[in-house]
Structure formats: C-alpha cells, structure tokens
C-alpha positions as CSV (number, residue, x, y, z in Angstrom):
1,M,26.3,78.8,135.6
2,K,23.0,80.3,136.8
3,N,23.9,79.7,140.4
4,L,27.4,81.3,139.9
5,L,25.8,84.4,138.4
6,E,23.3,84.6,141.3
7,K,26.2,84.3,143.8
8,I,28.1,87.1,142.0
9,K,25.0,89.3,142.0
10,S,24.4,88.6,145.6
11,S,28.0,89.5,146.5
12,V,27.8,92.7,144.5
13,L,24.6,93.8,146.1
14,K,26.1,93.1,149.6
15,E,29.0,95.4,148.9
16,K,27.0,97.9,146.8
17,H,28.0,100.8,149.1
18,L,31.7,100.0,148.6
19,Y,31.4,99.7,144.9
20,I,29.8,103.1,144.7
21,V,32.6,104.9,146.6
22,S,35.4,103.0,144.8
23,T,33.8,103.7,141.4
24,F,33.5,107.4,142.4
25,T,37.2,107.3,143.3
26,F,38.2,105.8,140.0
27,L,36.1,108.3,137.9
28,L,37.3,111.3,139.8
29,I,40.9,110.3,139.2
30,Y,40.7,109.0,135.7
31,L,38.5,111.7,134.2
32,S,41.2,114.3,135.0
33,T,43.3,112.6,132.3
34,F,41.1,114.3,129.7
35,T,41.9,117.9,130.7
36,K,43.6,119.8,127.9
37,G,47.0,121.4,128.6
38,Y,48.4,118.6,130.8
39,G,50.3,115.6,129.5
40,Y,52.3,112.8,131.0
41,F,53.8,113.3,134.5
42,I,57.6,113.3,134.4
43,D,57.9,109.8,136.1
44,E,55.5,108.3,133.6
45,F,58.0,108.8,130.7
46,Y,60.5,106.8,132.8
47,Y,58.1,104.0,133.7
48,I,57.3,103.7,130.0
49,A,61.0,103.5,129.2
50,C,61.5,100.9,131.9
51,A,58.5,98.9,130.5
52,D,60.2,99.1,127.0
53,N,63.4,97.6,128.6
54,P,62.0,94.8,130.9
55,A,64.3,93.6,133.5
56,L,64.3,92.0,137.0
57,G,65.4,95.2,138.6
58,Y,66.0,98.9,138.1
59,V,68.3,101.4,139.9
60,D,65.6,103.2,141.7
61,H,62.8,100.7,142.1
62,P,62.0,97.0,141.9
63,P,60.5,95.6,138.6
64,L,56.8,94.9,139.3
65,A,55.3,98.2,138.2
66,P,57.3,98.4,135.0
67,L,56.7,94.8,134.1
68,L,53.0,95.2,134.7
69,L,53.1,98.1,132.4
70,T,55.1,96.1,129.8
71,V,52.2,93.5,129.6
72,F,49.5,96.2,129.8
73,K,50.9,98.4,127.0
74,F,51.4,95.3,124.8
75,F,47.6,95.0,124.6
76,F,46.4,98.6,125.1
77,G,49.4,100.8,124.1
78,D,51.2,103.5,126.0
79,S,48.8,106.5,125.5
80,L,48.0,108.7,128.4
81,Y,44.5,107.4,128.5
82,A,45.6,103.8,128.6
83,I,48.3,103.8,131.3
84,R,46.3,106.0,133.6
85,I,43.7,103.3,134.0
86,L,45.9,101.1,136.1
87,P,46.8,103.5,138.9
88,A,43.2,104.8,139.2
89,L,42.0,101.2,139.4
90,A,44.6,100.3,142.1
91,I,43.6,103.2,144.3
92,A,39.9,102.4,143.8
93,A,40.6,98.9,144.8
94,A,42.5,100.1,147.9
95,V,39.4,102.1,148.8
96,F,37.2,99.1,148.4
97,F,39.3,96.7,150.4
98,T,39.6,99.3,153.3
99,G,35.9,98.9,153.6
100,I,36.2,95.1,153.5
101,L,38.9,95.2,156.2
102,T,36.5,97.2,158.4
103,K,33.8,94.6,157.7
104,E,36.1,91.7,158.7
105,I,36.8,93.5,162.0
106,G,33.1,93.7,162.7
107,G,31.9,97.0,161.2
108,N,28.4,97.5,159.9
109,K,27.7,98.9,156.4
110,F,28.1,102.5,157.5
111,A,31.4,101.8,159.2
112,Q,32.6,100.1,156.0
113,L,31.5,103.1,154.0
114,L,33.1,105.5,156.3
115,A,36.5,103.8,156.3
116,A,36.4,103.6,152.5
117,C,35.4,107.2,152.2
118,S,38.2,108.2,154.6
119,I,40.8,106.7,152.2
120,A,39.1,108.2,149.2
121,A,39.0,111.7,150.9
122,M,42.8,111.9,151.3
123,P,44.4,114.2,148.7
124,V,47.5,112.1,148.6
125,T,45.4,109.1,147.6
126,M,44.0,110.9,144.6
127,A,47.4,112.3,143.8
128,F,49.0,108.8,143.7
129,G,46.1,107.5,141.5
130,G,46.5,110.3,139.0
131,F,49.7,109.0,137.3
132,Y,51.4,105.7,136.7
133,S,54.0,104.8,139.3
134,M,54.7,102.1,141.9
135,N,53.2,104.5,144.5
136,A,49.7,103.8,143.3
137,F,49.9,100.1,144.0
138,E,51.5,100.3,147.5
139,P,48.3,101.1,149.5
140,L,46.5,98.2,147.8
141,F,49.2,95.7,148.8
142,A,49.2,97.1,152.4
143,V,45.4,96.9,152.9
144,L,45.3,93.4,151.4
145,L,48.0,92.2,153.8
146,L,46.1,93.7,156.7
147,L,42.9,92.0,155.5
148,I,44.7,88.6,155.4
149,I,46.1,89.1,159.0
150,V,42.7,90.1,160.3
151,K,41.1,87.0,158.6
152,M,43.8,84.9,160.2
153,I,42.9,86.3,163.6
154,N,39.2,85.7,163.2
155,S,39.5,82.2,161.7
156,G,42.6,80.9,163.4
157,N,43.6,79.6,159.9
158,L,47.4,80.0,160.0
159,K,47.6,78.7,156.4
160,L,46.6,82.2,155.3
161,W,50.3,83.1,155.8
162,M,50.8,81.5,152.3
163,Y,48.6,84.2,150.8
164,A,50.3,86.8,153.0
165,G,53.6,85.7,151.6
166,I,52.5,86.3,148.1
167,V,51.2,89.8,148.9
168,I,54.5,90.6,150.8
169,G,56.6,89.4,147.9
170,L,54.7,91.4,145.4
171,G,54.7,94.4,147.7
172,V,58.5,94.4,148.0
173,M,58.8,93.7,144.3
174,N,56.7,96.8,143.8
175,K,58.6,99.1,146.2
176,H,61.6,98.3,148.4
177,T,60.5,100.5,151.2
178,F,57.4,98.2,151.7
179,V,59.8,96.2,153.9
180,I,59.4,99.0,156.5
181,F,55.6,98.2,156.6
182,I,56.3,94.5,156.9
183,L,58.8,94.9,159.8
184,A,56.4,97.3,161.5
185,L,53.6,94.8,161.1
186,I,55.6,92.0,162.6
187,I,56.7,94.1,165.5
188,A,53.1,95.3,166.1
189,L,51.8,91.7,166.1
190,A,54.6,90.8,168.6
191,V,53.9,93.7,170.9
192,S,50.2,93.1,170.9
193,G,50.8,89.5,172.0
194,K,50.0,87.7,168.8
195,W,52.9,85.3,169.2
196,K,51.0,82.3,167.9
197,L,50.6,84.1,164.6
198,L,54.4,84.4,164.3
199,F,55.8,81.2,165.8
200,N,54.5,78.5,163.5
201,K,55.5,76.7,160.3
202,W,53.0,78.6,158.1
203,F,54.7,81.9,159.0
204,V,58.0,80.4,157.8
205,Y,56.4,79.1,154.7
206,G,54.9,82.5,153.9
207,G,58.3,84.1,154.4
208,I,59.9,81.6,152.0
209,I,57.2,82.4,149.4
210,S,57.8,86.1,149.7
211,A,61.6,85.6,149.5
212,L,61.3,83.5,146.4
213,I,59.1,86.1,144.7
214,F,61.7,88.8,145.6
215,L,64.7,86.7,144.8
216,P,65.0,87.7,141.1
217,N,65.5,91.3,142.2
218,I,68.2,90.3,144.7
219,I,70.0,88.4,141.9
220,W,69.7,91.5,139.7
221,Q,71.1,93.7,142.5
222,I,74.1,91.4,142.9
223,I,74.9,91.2,139.2
224,N,74.7,95.0,139.0
225,D,76.7,95.8,142.2
226,F,73.6,96.8,144.2
227,P,72.9,100.1,142.5
228,S,69.7,100.6,144.5
229,L,71.7,101.0,147.7
230,E,73.7,103.8,146.1
231,F,70.4,105.4,145.0
232,Y,68.8,105.3,148.4
233,R,71.9,106.7,150.0
234,N,72.0,109.6,147.5
235,I,68.3,110.6,147.9
236,S,68.6,110.6,151.7
237,L,71.7,112.8,151.5
238,Y,70.9,115.1,148.6
239,K,67.3,114.9,147.4
240,N,64.9,114.6,150.4
241,V,64.1,117.8,152.1
242,Y,64.8,117.7,155.9
243,T,61.5,117.4,157.7
244,P,61.4,118.4,161.4
245,P,58.8,116.5,163.5
246,I,56.4,119.4,163.5
247,D,56.5,119.7,159.7
248,F,56.0,116.0,159.4
249,I,52.9,116.2,161.6
250,M,51.6,119.2,159.6
251,G,52.3,117.3,156.4
252,Q,50.0,114.5,157.7
253,V,47.3,117.0,158.5
254,M,47.5,118.8,155.2
255,Q,48.3,116.0,152.7
256,M,45.9,113.5,154.3
257,S,43.4,116.3,154.7
258,P,42.5,118.1,158.0
259,T,39.0,116.6,157.8
260,T,40.4,113.1,158.1
261,V,42.3,113.9,161.3
262,P,39.5,113.1,163.7
263,F,39.1,109.7,162.1
264,W,42.7,108.5,162.1
265,L,43.2,109.9,165.6
266,A,40.1,108.3,167.0
267,G,40.9,105.0,165.2
268,T,44.4,104.9,166.7
269,F,43.2,105.3,170.3
270,Y,40.0,103.3,169.9
271,F,41.8,100.1,168.8
272,L,44.5,100.8,171.5
273,F,42.1,101.0,174.4
274,S,38.9,99.3,173.4
275,K,38.3,95.9,175.1
276,R,35.8,95.0,172.4
277,Y,38.4,95.2,169.7
278,K,41.4,94.2,171.7
279,E,42.2,91.4,169.1
280,F,43.0,94.1,166.6
281,R,45.1,96.3,168.9
282,F,48.1,95.6,166.6
283,L,46.5,97.9,164.0
284,S,46.9,100.9,166.4
285,I,50.4,99.9,167.3
286,L,51.3,99.5,163.6
287,F,50.0,103.0,162.7
288,A,51.5,104.7,165.7
289,G,54.8,103.0,165.3
290,L,55.1,103.9,161.6
291,F,54.0,107.4,162.4
292,L,56.7,107.9,165.0
293,F,59.4,106.2,163.0
294,M,58.9,108.4,160.0
295,M,58.4,111.5,162.0
296,L,61.7,111.0,163.9
297,S,63.7,109.9,160.8
298,G,63.7,113.5,159.6
299,T,63.8,112.6,155.9
300,S,60.4,110.9,155.3
301,R,58.0,112.8,153.1
302,A,54.5,113.0,154.6
303,D,53.0,110.9,151.7
304,R,55.2,107.9,152.6
305,L,52.9,107.0,155.4
306,I,49.9,106.4,153.2
307,F,50.1,102.6,153.4
308,A,49.4,102.7,157.2
309,Y,46.2,104.7,157.1
310,P,43.7,101.8,156.4
311,A,44.7,100.5,159.8
312,A,43.7,103.7,161.6
313,F,40.7,104.5,159.4
314,A,39.1,101.1,160.2
315,G,39.2,102.0,163.9
316,G,38.0,105.5,163.3
317,A,35.0,104.2,161.3
318,L,34.1,101.7,164.0
319,F,34.3,104.4,166.7
320,F,32.0,106.8,164.9
321,A,29.6,104.2,163.7
322,N,29.2,102.8,167.2
323,I,28.5,106.3,168.6
324,I,25.8,106.8,166.0
325,N,24.3,103.5,166.8
326,R,24.4,104.1,170.5
327,Y,22.6,107.4,170.3
328,N,20.5,106.6,167.2
329,A,21.9,109.7,165.6
330,I,21.2,108.6,162.0
331,W,21.3,112.2,160.8
332,L,25.0,112.3,161.6
333,K,25.8,109.8,158.8
334,S,25.4,112.3,156.0
335,V,27.1,115.1,157.9
336,I,30.2,113.0,158.6
337,I,30.6,111.9,155.0
338,I,30.1,115.4,153.7
339,F,32.6,116.7,156.3
340,L,35.2,114.1,155.2
341,F,35.1,115.2,151.6
342,I,35.3,119.0,152.3
343,G,39.1,118.7,152.6
344,L,39.4,116.8,149.3
345,V,37.2,119.5,147.5
346,I,39.5,122.2,148.8
347,S,42.7,120.4,147.7
348,L,41.4,119.1,144.4
349,P,42.8,122.0,142.2
350,L,46.3,121.2,143.7
351,I,46.4,117.5,143.1
352,L,44.5,116.7,139.9
353,P,44.7,118.6,136.6
354,Y,41.2,119.9,136.4
355,F,42.0,123.6,136.2
356,N,44.1,125.8,133.9
357,Y,47.6,126.8,134.9
358,E,46.9,130.4,136.0
359,T,44.0,129.3,138.2
360,V,46.1,126.7,139.9
361,K,48.9,129.2,140.4
362,E,46.7,131.8,142.0
363,Y,45.0,129.1,144.1
364,T,48.4,127.8,145.3
365,E,49.4,131.3,146.3
366,F,46.1,131.9,148.0
367,I,46.3,128.7,150.0
368,G,50.0,129.3,150.8
369,I,51.2,125.9,149.8
370,N,54.9,125.2,149.8
371,T,55.5,123.5,146.5
372,E,59.0,122.3,147.4
373,I,58.9,118.6,148.1
374,E,62.4,117.9,146.6
375,K,65.5,120.0,147.2
376,G,65.8,122.8,144.6
377,K,62.3,122.2,143.1
378,K,59.9,124.9,143.9
379,P,57.6,125.5,140.9
380,P,54.8,128.0,140.8
381,L,52.3,125.1,140.7
382,P,52.4,122.0,142.8
383,Q,55.1,119.8,141.4
384,I,52.6,117.0,140.7
385,L,50.9,119.3,138.1
386,A,53.9,121.4,137.0
387,D,55.8,118.3,135.9
388,R,53.0,117.5,133.4
389,I,53.6,120.6,131.3
390,G,55.7,121.4,128.2
391,W,57.0,118.0,127.2
392,K,56.1,118.0,123.5
393,E,57.6,121.5,123.2
394,K,60.9,120.3,124.5
395,V,60.9,117.3,122.3
396,N,60.1,119.4,119.2
397,L,63.2,121.4,120.0
398,V,65.3,118.3,120.0
399,V,63.6,117.0,116.8
400,N,64.3,120.2,115.0
401,A,67.9,120.2,116.0
402,Y,68.3,116.5,115.0
403,N,66.7,117.2,111.6
404,S,69.0,120.2,111.0
405,L,71.9,117.8,110.8
406,S,73.0,116.1,107.6
407,E,71.9,112.5,107.0
408,Q,75.5,111.4,107.5
409,D,75.8,113.4,110.8
410,R,72.5,111.9,112.1
411,K,74.0,108.4,111.8
412,Q,76.9,109.5,114.0
413,T,74.7,111.4,116.6
414,I,74.1,110.4,120.1
415,V,70.9,112.1,121.5
416,A,71.2,112.8,125.2
417,A,69.2,114.5,128.0
418,R,69.8,115.6,131.5
419,N,67.3,113.5,133.4
420,Y,65.1,110.5,132.9
421,G,62.0,112.6,132.3
422,N,63.5,114.4,129.4
423,A,65.1,111.3,128.0
424,G,61.8,109.3,128.3
425,A,59.8,112.1,126.6
426,I,62.3,112.3,123.7
427,E,62.1,108.6,123.2
428,L,58.3,108.4,123.5
429,Y,57.4,111.4,121.3
430,G,60.5,111.0,119.1
431,K,59.5,107.6,117.8
432,D,57.7,109.1,114.9
433,Y,60.8,111.1,113.9
434,N,63.3,108.2,114.0
435,I,65.1,109.7,117.1
436,P,67.5,107.0,118.3
437,P,67.4,105.6,121.9
438,V,68.4,108.4,124.2
439,A,71.6,108.5,126.4
440,C,71.3,109.8,129.9
441,S,73.3,109.4,133.1
442,H,70.2,109.5,135.4
443,N,69.3,106.3,137.2
444,N,68.6,103.3,135.0
445,Y,69.3,105.3,131.9
446,Y,72.9,105.2,133.0
447,L,72.9,101.4,132.6
448,W,71.1,101.5,129.3
449,S,73.3,104.2,127.9
450,K,76.4,102.1,128.0
451,R,75.1,100.4,124.9
452,R,74.0,103.7,123.2
453,L,77.3,105.6,122.8
454,N,77.9,104.8,119.1
455,G,78.8,108.0,117.4
456,N,81.0,111.1,117.6
457,I,78.4,113.9,117.8
458,L,76.4,114.7,120.9
459,L,73.0,116.4,120.7
460,Q,71.9,117.3,124.2
461,L,68.9,118.9,125.8
462,D,70.1,120.8,128.8
463,E,70.1,124.1,130.7
464,Q,71.6,127.1,129.1
465,N,74.2,127.5,131.8
466,D,75.7,124.1,131.0
467,Y,77.5,125.5,128.0
468,D,80.8,126.0,129.8
469,G,80.8,122.5,131.2
470,L,80.2,121.0,127.7
471,K,82.9,123.2,126.3
472,Q,85.5,121.5,128.5
473,L,84.5,118.1,127.1
474,F,84.2,118.9,123.4
475,D,86.2,120.9,120.8
476,S,83.0,122.4,119.4
477,V,79.7,123.3,121.1
478,E,77.0,124.8,119.0
479,L,73.8,126.3,120.6
480,F,70.9,125.4,118.4
481,P,68.4,128.3,117.9
482,G,65.4,128.1,120.2
483,V,64.8,127.8,123.9
484,F,62.0,126.1,125.9
485,K,60.4,128.5,128.4
486,N,57.3,128.1,130.4
487,N,56.3,130.1,133.5
488,Y,54.5,127.2,135.1
489,V,57.0,124.4,135.1
490,S,59.6,123.4,137.7
491,P,62.7,125.7,137.7
492,D,65.0,122.8,136.7
493,E,62.8,122.1,133.7
494,N,62.7,125.6,132.4
495,N,65.0,127.5,130.0
496,L,66.2,124.4,128.2
497,V,68.2,124.5,125.0
498,V,69.8,122.0,122.6
499,F,73.6,121.8,122.3
500,I,75.2,120.1,119.3
501,C,78.7,119.0,120.5
502,R,81.5,117.7,118.2
503,G,85.0,116.4,118.9
504,P,84.8,114.7,122.3
505,K,88.1,115.3,124.2
506,I,87.5,112.0,126.2
507,P,85.6,108.9,125.2
508,F,81.9,109.1,125.6
509,I,81.9,106.2,128.1
510,K,84.1,108.3,130.3
511,I,81.8,111.3,130.0
512,L,78.9,109.0,131.0
513,E,80.7,107.6,134.0
514,K,81.7,111.1,135.2
515,S,78.1,112.3,135.1
516,K,76.6,109.1,136.6
517,N,73.5,110.2,138.6
518,F,71.7,107.7,140.8
519,Y,69.3,110.3,142.4
C-alpha cells in the first residue's frame, strides 16, 4: 500500500504543471455556476428529461450523455451545482490529456504546459464546459483516441486498438458526428503512410468492439424508424446558418481566440514538414483535413472543429518550446502563456455567466459580436447566456394557470410546451406543484408525448401570436392573464403566454403528429 501511494505521489508530482492548469480550467468554469441571475441552460432541461427517461437512443443524440447523467443524478441530484460538475471535469480532463499527448510525442514540460494552456485558452472550450451536454465530452474522447494512436506508433503495440475501439465506441455513443473525426483520422493515417496500423487483426478487433458498443443505438434507431436521420436532415436544411468559407475561418479565429491562432497554425505546418516529428505527420493531415471539410461544407458551425485542436496544439507547443530551447529564451515562456490567455480574458464575459445582463449586453454591442448562431435566434446577449434566463418565471406562469383550474379539470388537463427547453423546465420546476409530464412535439418529447395525451383540456405555454392557430384546433381558446417578457432572452423565448384550450376538433394524437418537430 505504501509503495502504491508513493507511485501515485510521484506520478502527480511529475504532472504537477498539468494538474495546475486543468484545475484552473475546472474552477474557472464551475465557479460561474454560482453567479446569481442565471439558471439552467435551455439544453440542460432537455438532458435532465432524457436522463429521467433512460433509453438506448434519442431523436437528436445518442444515449451516453443522458445515461451518464441518469447515474450521476441518482447519487447527487439534478441541481445546477451538481450537474455542472461533469462537463467542467470533462473539459479539465481534455486539457490535461492534451498535455499528456504532447509529452508522448516528445515534448518537454513547457511544451506540455503550452499545449494544455492552448486548449484551456479557447473560449469555445470554456463555453462547452459551462453547461451539461454531449459537447463537453467530445474533446476528451478525441484527445484520448489521439493519445492511444501516438502510443501505438511509439511502442509498436497494435493491441492498443482494443482500447481505441472502446474510446471510438463511447465517442460515437456520445455524439453521432464523432464518426467524422474517426473517418478523418483513418484517412490521415493512410495518407501519412501508417498502413501497418490499419491493416492488421487488432484494428479489426478494435472496430468490432466499437461496433458492439454502438450497436444498441443502431437497434434503437431501427425500432424507431431512424428518427436521427430525419433530425440531421432538418437541421442542415432549416436550422444551421449558412457559413461561407471566410466566415468559417473567422469563426475559428474568434471562437478559438485570436491569440491561439499562431499556435495551431504553427503546429499544423510543423508536424507536416518537420523531419524530427515525421512519425506524427498524420496529426497535421487530420487537422487540416477536418478544417477544409467543415469549411467547404457550408453548414458547419465553427465550434464543431474543437475536437481536432489537440492535434494542432501539440505541434504548436513543440514548435515554440524548441525555439525557446534553441535560443535559450527562457523569458519568453511567461510572455507566451500570458499572451495565450489574453483572448480568453477578453471573451470571458460572452461565454460564462460572470457578469450581469446589462453589462454583457453592452459588452456584446461594443465588441460587435453576431449572436445569431441558429436561424431566427439573435438575442441581445450571446445565446449561451441568454438561454439561461427567465425559466422559473415561465414555469410560474404555467403553474398559476394550472392551479386556476378546478380539481376535476386538472385531472383532464394536458400540459404542453412549444420546445424541449420549456417542456423540460416545466417538468423540473413543476415537480413541487404536481404538474403532470409535459407534452411537446419537439425531438424526443414527440415520442414520449404519445403516452401523455390523456385528457380533453390543453394548457400550453406558447407565443402570443399562436392564438389563431390554436383556435383552428379547439372550440375554445382562453388566454390566461399574464405574459413572460424579458429584454435579454432569445426572441423566440420572449412574450410567452399560457393558453387554456378546450374542445379539440381533432384527436390530440393527430395534433401531435401534425406539429412533429425533429429540429
């Protein structure tokens, strides 16, 4: 036992520099949870709802992140302070293992620190760690997979494909689009001449392991008529904002921070042309290939490339560390680290809820940030902050309307909402008021709602201008007194009211099917 503790202590001391930067990352992200005035992010309500309804698949994502939350909240609950621990830890771990990746390639302690700091200094990294979603886990799976491949190259141990298969399977079970990273990685290995890594039985075994891990989701897709395919088609056509190549490039500069640009640019070219690191040329090909693919697709948001950056930052860290060593410019170390984090400091008010609404609004206008990352959504604050505001007020409106009904009417009432955020908020905050499970046609709520249509009265949280549409479906539509208004939320989350609808002209199941929204 004593020897084990000594080994652990020795290991910790060896990686002390990486533990420091990853701990800093965790604290910077997690402490923002305690800022007053901001609550759950819109997607977090949905993930909690998915965790409350565990399954092998969901319309808009695979099951790993919700199932992980199911287990976690069983022990720790679903408070904001509980669920925010996991994404912050995942991002901190990605920062740590980016340093370990650089070490495995041959980087000294400063190179390891610089690579880790490069990931930590990206605004999008902090943003993903600031709320619970599958996006927080994707960079971790990506860097772990790269680390295994590099270890395989260094050791010649092809059996490591077994571990790679586990990471690949979990990565795809976390996010379907992780397949793009895997395909790009295989192509990069092939182009860089790593044929021996690909043509062997261990590669096949790894593929079988990953397929077995992902198989439950495939079975779920088959049983449910592949709803995820419909979802991905819809978001490509109707949700994602068209991104011309120049805008995608500028998105990389701004969302990944202008101060990180020299490091990922240098890293890309360094691995590509350096004879010393020719064994790791595939990392440059991987990053450049994914960059070009997403840039030319026209529908990829800038933040979707985050999983590729450890590959480039490892090279950039080695490049600058080698320059410092060659010229003995020790003084440059502190300058480089400080320079890296300048971009994060400038962007911090836009990505984490550390400042009040008006300050963030004025800062957003001053910087000139376009807050529209989805079609039709251009709030006065960045959406990642705007969509954390006003949820309790909306739910209180629903609760008051529900309580205004007679006891007999409440037994016959279906509570409904326009999107998964509102539906999830009503369910989470409405538990103390005996609000029944909410019906909604948005994504996986559509599937759940088929079992929730027992009643003849509809109480719906929706926009004021939806009155005419509801009037066509019901004999009576009553507008409950009160309206949710907030000058800082997204336009589609503002001016919401509660309608009490009676006498459906068509069965509720038909109404649900007509409003089905995989988006």
